[in-house]
N, C-alpha and C positions, 0 to 999 in steps of 0.2 A: 796881114794875118801870116804867121809863119807856117811853113809846110807841115811841121809836127802838129800844131794846133788843128789844121785843116784836116789831117789824116785821123787824129783823135776824134774830132767831131763827127767825121763821116763814119768811122768804125763804130762809134757809140750809137749813131742813128741806125745803122745796119743791124746791130745786135738788138737794139730796142724793138726794131720792126719785126725780127724774127720772134722775139719773146711774145709780142702781141699775137702774132700769127698762130704760134704753138698754143698760147693761151685759149685762143678761139677754138682750136682743135680739141684742147683738153676739156673744154665746156661740154662737148658732146661724147668724149672718149676719156673719162676721168680715171680709168683704170689702166691706161696704157703706160706701161712702166718705161718702155723706151722713150716715149715722148716727154715723160716726167723728167727722165734723166737728162734728155737734151735741153729741156726747159731750164732746169737748174744749172747746167753747164753754161748756157747762154747768159743767164742772170749773173752768175759769178763772173764771167768774162766782161760783161757790161759794167758791173760794179767795180772791177779792177781798173778799167780804163777811165770810168768817171772819177775815181779817187786820184788816179794819175793826173787827169785833166785839172781837176780842182786845186791840186797842190801847186801846179805850175801856173794856171791861168785864171783861177778864181772860180766861183760857184756858177754851176750850170742853170740852177733855178733857186728860187726864193724859198721853197719849202722842203727841199730834201737835203741841202748842202749844209754841213757845218761851217760856221764862220771861222776863218783862220786867224782872226785878231778878236780880242776881247772887248776893245774900245771903239771899233769902227764896223758898221754894217756894210760889208763889201759888195753885196749884191747891187746896190745902187751905183757902184763905181765901175762895173763892167758893162760891156755892150749888152743890150736887152734882146731877147730872142727875136724880136721882130725887126731889128736893126740889121742891115746887111753886114756889119763887121762881125757879128755874133756867128752867122752861118757859114758853113764851109763852102768853098767855090767849086762849081761844077763846070768849069770851062771846057775840060776835055770830054765831058760826058753829055752831049747835046742829043736830045730825043729828036728823031726824024719821023 
């Protein structure tokens, strides 16, 4: 796995986690304009990174990603999310 791919996956994961966290907050505070603004900012950043990732490395999942080719379904050609090759490496970030 390349360092760029590893960093993209890690950043996407972080942004998506933040989006879920803010969405949970917004479930109980639906009129918080600052939280809505932050949520939208995070979603846009995540979408930008997902688009960059998919243009370079292929689809992130089978139901969200546009296929880059009209005659081959590329999802089956990439590592699957449960395979080690798909996920980013956490060597330097060990929990103790």
